[in-house]
Residue, then its C-alpha position, 0 to 999 in steps of 0.5 A: m909191284t905187278p898189276r896182278t899182284l896189286i889187284v889181288l891184294a886190293c880184292l883181299a883188302v875189300i873182303s877183310t874190310t867187309a868182315a870188319v864192318w859186319s863185326y862192328g855192326a853186330n855190336h853197334r847196330s844203332a850206330v851203323d848207317m844203312a850204307a855200311g859196308e859200301r866202298v867209299l870209292p866204288g869201282l876203284v878196285n877195277q881201275i887200280n891198274d890204270v892209276t899212273a899218278v898219285e898226288t897228295t896235298d895237305g897243309h904242308g905242301s903237295i907231292r906227286v908220284e908217277r909211274k915210270g916203266k915198271g916202277w914209280v918216281v917222285a915227279k918233282s925230282g925223279y927219285p925212285a918211290d918205294d913200291q911197297k909204300l905206294q902199294k899199301i896206300l893204293v890198297s888202303l884206298v880201295q879198302l875204305s868202306k863206309l861205317e857211319a854217315k857224318t856231317s854234310a855241312p861244309a861249316k862242320y868239316a873242320q871238326l873232322d879235319l875235312g876242310d880245304p886241304g890246300k890251306k896252310d896248316a890244314k889238317g886234312r889231306l887230299v889224295t887224287l889218283y890219275g890215269k894214263d890220259g891225265r883223267k881223274i880216277a878218284a879224289i878223296v879228302l882224308g881227315k881225323l883218324a879214329p883208332g880202334r873205332a872199327g872194332e876188333g882192333k881196326d882203325a877208322e878214318y873220317v873221309r869225304v869224296e871230293g865233290e860230295a857233301q856227305s862225309w863218312l867214318a870209314v873203316g881203314r887208314v890211309d897213310a898218305y901225306s905230302d912228306i916225301t919220306r912217306w913215299v920213298n925209302p929215306s935211308v941214304l946209308a945203313l951200315r953196321v955200326d960194329h964194323v966202323e973202323r974210322a971217321r974223319i971230319i974235314h973242315p974248310d979251315g983245315e981242322v980235321l977231327e978223327v976218331d978210331r976204333n980201339g977195341k971194345t968197351s966192358a959192355g962189348t960195344p966198339k970203343f973209339d978214341i980221338a986221334a989227336t992230343i987232348p989240350a992241357g986242361k981239357k978232357v973228353k966229355s963222353d966216350i959215347g959221344v966219341r963213338y957216336t961221332a963215328t957210328d952216326l955217319a954209318n946210318v944216315d936218313f934224309v928229309d928231302v932229296r934232289p938232283a945234285k946241285a952245283g955251286t952250293s957252299e961246302v961246310a964240311r967233308a967226311e970219310l967213313s972207313m969200315d973194317d972190310g976196306l969200304k970207304i965212304g966219302y961225304r960232302l956237306s953243303e948249305d943252301k938257304g940254311k939247309g944242309w945237303l949231303t952228297v955221297s961217294v964210294l972212295d974205296k970198294g973194299k972187299d965187298a964190291k957188290q955192296a959198294d957198287a950198290i951204294a954208288k949206284r943208289t946215291a950217284g947224282w943225288e943230294y940229300e937234305l938232312s935234319d938239323y940234328k944230322a947235319k950237325e954230326f957232319k960238322k963236329r969239331l974237337a972242341d965239341l967232344l971236350e970239356 
């Protein structure tokens, strides 16, 4: 995301929003404020390239993303941010234009989700932009969304500039939240499930659950079998469940990420083998009730470029999984039988 690209996109966004305000006003003349069309954050378009940090606070927490070299990182962990997501948020902030004046009474802010975003479970979001010297370039509270309210299928959002009493219904929508997945690419791995050959889940007590690909189903999807003798009186609950035991390890997203931490309690290991020879190793640990996953390349297979990219991206990081995904890495034979 070069400075020139960002400022050009920001200018185009302003032009687009101005057109939307004009269109809305043509059909809602009695409702549009005299200030309609003015930027909510005037001057931001000229300072957008000076932004070196973006901080968002809401009722769930806060996150800060900072410029580092030619890219951006999450300040807390140093994990790379997604430039395209950041670009979209910054351009959306420039794009915000006033449509209707709303309340200026603090007692009524909560009705529009424009109250103090720092309070627990608050629904509003405070987005603050900082410059190189740490100075505050802009700060705005984002409230309720108003889908389609700006006319021509365009969304609007209730907003209030920090330090100003007046709130506004503004044209635009800014998807800035404290959830880290809003700022990074949350994918750990995204491998093609039709190329999965084998999956093994190894438990600390010695139990190993292995499922192997064995042809295709009548529907043409990969068929997997359990590589173990089924105990007498037991049967497989679902062929799909067996298949997912393997293929769910090929596509993994995270809910949080941090530098790999030593000393966590290991609960399972897993290995995923692809039909081109690529072999991925996983280690699942638990820390304060949360499942954390580390990833390694055990065998590069035929595509060394892909393997090296996976190794480079995941080395040194530990990924928090959702409860559902963590369970996939802790499956046992008994979970697949009835």
